[in-house]
C-alpha positions as CSV (number, residue, x, y, z in Angstrom):
1,M,5.1,35.9,12.8
2,R,5.4,36.4,8.9
3,S,8.2,33.9,8.4
4,Y,6.2,31.0,10.2
5,R,3.1,31.6,8.2
6,S,5.7,31.4,5.2
7,M,7.1,28.2,5.9
8,I,3.6,26.5,6.9
9,S,1.5,28.3,4.0
10,K,4.0,27.0,0.8
11,P,4.1,23.7,1.2
12,L,0.8,23.5,1.7
13,R,0.1,25.4,-1.2
14,L,1.9,22.9,-3.1
15,G,0.0,20.1,-2.1
16,L,1.9,19.0,0.9
17,A,0.4,15.2,1.0
18,A,0.9,15.0,-2.8
19,A,4.0,16.3,-3.1
20,V,6.3,17.4,-0.4
21,L,4.9,13.9,1.2
22,A,4.4,12.7,-2.7
23,I,3.3,8.7,-1.6
24,P,1.3,8.0,-4.9
25,L,-0.1,4.9,-7.2
26,G,1.5,2.1,-8.1
27,A,0.0,-1.7,-9.9
28,M,-2.4,-2.6,-7.2
29,A,-4.7,-5.1,-8.1
30,A,-8.3,-3.1,-7.5
31,R,-11.2,-5.2,-5.4
32,A,-14.0,-5.5,-7.6
33,E,-16.1,-3.4,-4.9
34,Q,-14.7,-1.7,-2.0
35,S,-15.6,1.9,-0.7
36,E,-13.2,3.8,2.0
37,R,-13.0,6.7,3.7
38,I,-9.3,7.7,5.1
39,V,-8.4,10.5,7.0
40,F,-4.7,12.0,8.0
41,D,-3.5,14.1,10.6
42,V,-0.6,16.6,8.2
43,K,2.1,17.3,10.7
44,L,5.5,19.8,10.0
45,R,7.8,20.1,12.7
46,G,5.9,18.1,14.6
47,I,3.0,20.7,14.4
48,R,-0.2,19.6,13.5
49,A,-0.3,21.5,10.4
50,G,-3.4,19.8,8.2
51,E,-6.1,17.1,7.7
52,L,-5.9,15.1,4.9
53,A,-9.6,13.2,4.1
54,I,-10.2,11.0,1.2
55,N,-13.4,8.7,0.1
56,G,-12.9,6.5,-2.7
57,K,-14.8,3.6,-4.2
58,V,-14.0,0.8,-6.4
59,V,-17.1,-0.9,-8.6
60,N,-16.5,-3.1,-11.1
61,G,-14.0,-1.5,-13.1
62,S,-14.3,2.1,-12.6
63,Y,-13.5,4.4,-9.5
64,G,-13.8,7.7,-7.9
65,A,-13.0,9.7,-5.5
66,N,-13.1,13.3,-3.6
67,G,-10.6,14.9,-1.0
68,V,-10.2,17.3,1.0
69,L,-6.2,18.9,2.0
70,Q,-7.2,21.7,4.1
71,T,-4.7,23.3,7.1
72,A,-5.9,22.5,10.8
73,G,-4.7,23.8,14.6
74,L,-2.7,26.8,14.9
75,V,-2.0,26.6,11.3
76,G,-5.4,26.9,10.5
77,F,-5.7,29.6,12.7
78,L,-3.4,31.6,11.1
79,R,-4.4,30.5,7.7
80,K,-7.0,29.0,6.1
81,I,-5.9,27.0,3.3
82,K,-8.0,24.3,1.6
83,F,-7.9,21.7,-1.7
84,I,-10.8,20.4,-2.8
85,A,-9.9,17.6,-5.5
86,S,-12.3,14.9,-7.4
87,V,-11.6,11.9,-9.9
88,T,-13.0,9.6,-11.8
89,G,-11.5,6.9,-14.0
90,H,-11.1,3.5,-14.8
91,V,-9.3,0.4,-13.2
92,S,-8.1,-2.5,-15.5
93,Q,-5.4,-5.0,-14.9
94,G,-4.5,-3.7,-11.4
95,R,-4.0,-0.5,-12.6
96,F,-6.0,2.9,-12.4
97,T,-6.2,5.0,-14.8
98,P,-8.1,9.1,-14.6
99,M,-10.2,10.4,-17.0
100,K,-11.0,13.5,-15.6
101,Y,-9.3,15.5,-12.2
102,A,-10.7,19.0,-10.9
103,E,-8.7,20.9,-8.1
104,T,-10.3,24.1,-6.4
105,D,-7.5,26.0,-4.1
106,E,-9.2,28.1,-1.5
107,A,-6.9,30.6,0.5
108,P,-7.1,34.2,1.5
109,G,-7.5,36.5,-1.8
110,R,-6.9,33.6,-3.6
111,N,-9.5,30.7,-5.4
112,A,-8.5,28.9,-8.7
113,T,-9.9,25.8,-10.2
114,H,-7.3,23.5,-12.3
115,E,-8.9,20.5,-14.0
116,I,-6.8,17.8,-16.5
117,I,-9.0,15.7,-18.5
118,Y,-7.4,12.4,-20.3
119,Q,-8.4,10.4,-23.2
120,N,-6.8,6.5,-23.1
121,G,-4.4,7.7,-20.1
122,T,-3.2,10.6,-21.5
123,P,-4.3,14.0,-20.6
124,V,-5.6,16.0,-23.3
125,S,-6.8,19.2,-21.8
126,V,-5.1,21.3,-19.0
127,S,-7.0,24.4,-18.0
128,R,-7.2,27.0,-15.2
129,V,-9.2,29.4,-13.9
130,P,-7.9,32.2,-13.8
131,P,-5.4,31.0,-16.6
132,R,-2.1,30.8,-15.5
133,P,0.3,32.3,-18.4
134,P,2.2,29.7,-20.1
135,N,6.0,28.8,-18.4
136,P,8.4,27.4,-20.8
137,R,9.7,25.0,-17.9
138,D,5.9,23.3,-18.4
139,V,6.5,19.6,-19.4
140,D,4.1,18.4,-22.5
141,P,0.9,16.6,-21.4
142,A,0.9,14.6,-24.8
143,K,4.3,13.2,-23.4
144,Q,2.2,11.8,-20.0
145,G,0.6,9.3,-21.0
146,G,0.7,6.5,-18.3
147,T,0.7,9.5,-15.9
148,V,-1.6,9.8,-12.8
149,D,-3.1,12.9,-11.1
150,P,-2.5,13.5,-7.1
151,L,-5.7,12.3,-6.1
152,T,-5.9,8.8,-7.5
153,A,-2.3,8.7,-6.8
154,L,-3.4,9.6,-2.8
155,Y,-6.1,7.1,-2.8
156,A,-4.5,4.5,-4.2
157,V,-1.5,4.1,-2.2
158,L,-3.8,4.9,1.4
159,R,-6.0,2.5,0.8
160,D,-6.3,-0.7,1.8
161,V,-3.9,-3.8,0.2
162,P,-3.2,-7.9,-0.1
163,R,0.5,-7.7,2.0
164,D,1.7,-9.3,-1.3
165,E,1.0,-6.3,-3.1
166,A,2.5,-3.9,0.0
167,C,5.8,-1.9,-1.1
168,Q,5.8,-2.2,-4.5
169,L,5.4,1.0,-6.3
170,D,7.3,2.8,-9.0
171,V,5.4,5.4,-11.0
172,K,5.0,8.9,-12.8
173,M,2.6,11.7,-11.7
174,Y,1.4,14.4,-13.7
175,D,-0.1,17.5,-12.0
176,G,-0.8,20.1,-15.0
177,A,3.0,21.5,-15.5
178,R,5.7,18.9,-13.6
179,R,6.4,15.6,-13.8
180,S,7.7,13.6,-11.2
181,Q,8.6,9.8,-9.9
182,V,7.7,8.1,-6.6
183,R,9.6,4.5,-5.6
184,L,8.4,2.3,-2.8
185,F,10.4,-0.4,-2.0
186,K,12.7,-2.8,0.5
187,P,9.7,-4.5,2.6
188,Q,10.9,-5.1,5.8
189,P,8.7,-7.1,8.9
190,N,7.5,-4.3,12.0
191,G,5.7,-6.5,14.2
192,E,2.1,-7.7,12.7
193,G,2.9,-4.9,9.4
194,L,5.7,-4.0,7.0
195,V,7.8,-0.6,6.7
196,C,8.5,0.3,3.4
197,A,11.6,2.6,2.2
198,G,10.4,5.4,-0.5
199,E,11.8,8.1,-2.9
200,Y,10.2,11.0,-4.5
201,R,11.8,12.7,-7.8
202,R,11.1,16.0,-9.2
203,L,12.0,15.2,-13.0
204,E,10.4,17.9,-15.2
205,G,8.8,21.0,-14.7
206,F,11.0,22.4,-11.8
207,S,12.7,25.3,-11.5
208,E,16.7,25.1,-11.5
209,K,16.4,26.4,-8.2
210,D,14.4,23.8,-7.1
211,M,16.1,21.3,-8.6
212,A,19.3,22.6,-7.0
213,E,17.7,23.0,-3.5
214,K,16.5,19.5,-3.3
215,S,15.7,17.1,-6.1
216,R,15.1,13.8,-4.4
217,F,13.2,13.2,-1.1
218,A,13.1,10.4,0.7
219,F,10.5,8.8,3.1
220,T,9.0,5.6,5.4
221,L,5.9,4.4,5.0
222,Y,4.2,2.0,8.1
223,Y,1.6,-0.5,7.4
224,D,-0.3,-2.2,9.9
225,P,-3.1,-5.2,10.4
226,S,-6.3,-3.6,8.3
227,P,-9.6,-4.5,10.1
228,K,-10.9,-5.0,7.1
229,G,-7.9,-7.7,6.3
230,G,-4.6,-6.8,4.7
231,L,-3.1,-4.1,5.1
232,Q,-3.5,-0.5,6.1
233,V,-1.1,2.7,5.6
234,D,-0.3,3.8,9.6
235,R,1.9,6.7,9.0
236,I,3.8,8.4,6.4
237,E,7.7,9.9,7.5
238,T,9.7,12.2,6.0
239,E,12.2,15.0,5.5
240,T,10.6,18.2,3.9
241,L,12.2,21.2,2.9
242,Y,10.7,22.6,6.2
243,G,11.7,19.9,8.2
244,K,10.0,16.7,9.4
245,G,6.8,15.7,8.1
246,S,4.6,13.2,8.4
247,L,1.2,12.0,7.6
248,S,-0.9,10.1,11.1
249,R,-3.6,7.9,10.1
250,R,-6.8,9.1,12.6
């Protein structure tokens, strides 16, 4: 039982959907006004391990989103873990620039908050309560201009997109301590939709053990036609350190 809980809780604690599955934002055109609710089941080794729900809105060059990632099913019965996040920012020339990102991490014996404040696209303040001792591996926030937070990344890629903008991602993500990269490429027809190849790379701020264990994670993203027009993400499949992982749209 202990090893099973460890297998499930660790990747979720790191932000399974944001880090292990790691599908963030690219240069996608934002519609003048767009509002969506997006819900996905998170699975590990075929077992429903969690649920990801995002509400997002784009209006006149500004955007806001809030999301919840939490354990569910048998895993939720064994260990209740919940991440609650929110972000606000601007959209300009097809790119999302966060202004403020906030996250709450709730788990048995642990309740922590994490906040990143941006100025002109560069993190200028990273705070945690309770405080986390500085780590020599932590990347310098001042050098992370142009990166996005995990929630902006997830919202931007999981929302509906025009067909000609699908499979066009190449972005850096900063989570308050580490820097990573995601690419989405090689669009191929898949029935009425598209399938894309992709990869997530650990770049900076990770331990030597993490980098030796695995620094690159390949994944596959599937688009289906959206009822609103364009394409919507139907599912994402990847290999994680704990076996096959996936996000499946409800």
